[in-house]
N, C-alpha and C positions, 0 to 999 in steps of 0.2 A: 696236197701235203707238202710241207717245206722240207727240203733236203737238209741234212745235218750241217751245222757250221764246222768249219775247220779254222783253227786259229793260226795265224802266222805273224810273228813278232820280229820286227827288224829295226827297232828304235836305235839310232846311232848314239854314240856317247855325247855328253853335253858339249856345247860349242867351245868351252874352255878346257876340255879334257886334254891330257897330254897326247892322246891318240890323234888329235886334230891340230897339233901345234908343230911348227917347224923348229929348227934348231935355235932360232932367235926368239922363240916364244910367241911368234905371230901366227895367227890363224892361217892355215895353208889350204883351206878348202876353196875350190873354184866353183861357185854355184852356176856359172854360165857355161861351163864346159859340158857340152852334150855330144862330143865327138863319138862317145861310146853308147849313145842312145839308140836302141834297136829300131831298125826301120820296119816297124810292125804297126798296123792299124789298130786302133782301140777306140772305145767309147768312154766318155766321161759324163756322168750324170750328177747334178747337184741335188742334195736332199730337198724334200718338200718343206713348206712353210711350217713354222712353229708359232707359239704365242709369245716368243721372246721379243723384247724391244729394248731400246737404249735406256728406258726408264728402269730397267731391271739391273743396271750396272751395280748399284749399291747392294744388291742381294748377293753378290759374289758369283762364283762359278756355278753354272746350272747345266743340266743335261736334259733338255726337254724333248718330248716326243712330238710327232706331227700333229697338227690340228686338223679339223675337218677339211678346210680348204687345201691344206697341204696334201692330204690323202687323195683328194679329187684330182689335183694337178699331176701327182705321181701316177695315178691310175691311167690318166690320159696318155702320158708319155710312155708308160709301160706297154700299153696296147699298141702304140705306134711302133715301138722297137720290136715287139713280138711279131708284127706283120712284116718286118724287114730282115730280121736276124734270127739265127738259131745256133745251136752248139756254142754256148757262151759259158764263161766263168765270171761270176760277180765278185768283185773285190771291194769290200766295204770298210770305211772308217769305223771305229768302235763306238761312235756316239749313237744314242737311241734313235735320233732322227735319221741317221744314215742307215742303220740296221733295219728300221721299219721300211724305209724306202727300198732297200735291197729285197726285203721279203715280198713286198708288193710286186716288184720287178720279177722276182723269181717265180711267183705264182702265175705270171703272164707268159714268161719266156722259158722257164726252167733253168737248169744249171745249178752248180754248187755255189754257196756263199762262203767266201774266205774273209776273215776279219784281219785287217792290216793296220797296225798302229801307226806305221810310218806315213799314212796318208790322212791322218787325223788333222783337224783344224789347228791353226796356230793358236797357242795359248797366250792370251793377252794379259794374264795376271788376275789376281784376286782384288777387285776394286772395293770389296766390302770392308777392307782394312783401312781405307782412306776415302771418305765420302767426298772430300774436296777434290781429290784427284779424279774421282768418277765424274764429277761435274765438269772439271776442266777438260777431260777427255771427250765428253759428250759435245761440249761447245766447239772444241777444236775439230772434231770429226765433221760436224755440219758446216763449219766455216772453212773446211779444207785447209787447215793450218797444221803445223807440226803436232803430232800426237804425243801425249805424256803417258807412259805406261808404268804400272807398278814394278817394283824391283824384281819380282819373281816372274815377270813376263818372259816368254821365249824369244830369243834373239831372232831377227829375220833371217840371218845367215844360217842359223841352225835349222829353222823351219824349211827353207828352200833346199838345203842339202839333204835332209831326211826324206823330203818328198822326191827329190831327184833320184836318190838311191833306191827308194822303195818302188817307184814306177819302173826304173830300169830292171830291178831284180825280178819283178813280176813279168814284164814283157820278155825277159830272157829265160823264163822258166820252161824248160822243155817238157815238163810233166803235163802241161796243158794241151799238148798234141795239136798245136795250131788253132785252138779254139779262140774265139774273139773274147777279149777281156773287156768287161764293163766296170769302170771304177766309179763307185758311188761315194762321193766325197763332198768337199766344201768349196765355196766360192773362191777363197784365196788360193787353193790348189790349182783351180782352173786359171786364175789370173797369172800365177807363176808359169804354168806350162805354156800358155799362149804367148807370153812375153819371151820365153826361152826358145820356143819352137818356130814362131812366125815373126818375132821381132816387135810385137805390140801387144799390150794387155787388152784382152777382150772381157766383156762382162757376161755373166750368165745368170738367168733368172732361176729362182728356186723351183725345183721339180722338172727342170728341162735337161736335155742331153745334147752332146755334140760328138761328132765323129772326127777323129784325128787321123789324117792320111799322110804317110811319110813321103818324102821327095821321090820323084820318079826318075830323076837323072842326077848327074854329078855337077851340073851347072847351077841349077836352082835348088838350093839346099833347104828352102823353107817348106814347112809342112802346110797342109790345108786343114782348116777346121770348119766343119759344116754342121749347122744347126739341124737337129732331127725333129722337124715339125710334121 
């Protein structure tokens, strides 16, 4: 039986909000400042596979559940984590694919599930309003050139700042009584955290998990990120 969800919302104001602006009107957020990042170990798991593909861009925003392969991959990872860890809290993005992943993980390892909007995927905009832009984005992505996004897309600076704040907030929460946090989230969240904490962006396959270990001394400040296979 799944334990009840608890909702936790910490979405920061929009990137152009007065709360995020200096006196000169310029954005004053520093996405790379992690001096206040708690030295606490945590796990990050990417959601399992869905049936989404780049051919779906013209359909607009979708929130798809896991497909059969996605469920199988998540089950395997959940069993691995359950054999190594206990006393956990699962912090999930609000998307269907992450919540389903979190439920599978919870069935294997236990713990509460907390829904956290701040670790949601970056919003890349609604491409259904401009089919030509969708085609241009698809071509640019596969050719690794500059991406063109719809006007309503979330700014990268806003995405990284809300993720940073949300992760720090959860790791600093004394209510968890030193339990291990497992963040069930998205690839771009992992990319940002690895770049910020170890200095280089790592890739993560769908349905897999990594352990983040804080620095052990004051000389080497880089974290360690270990695949959980």
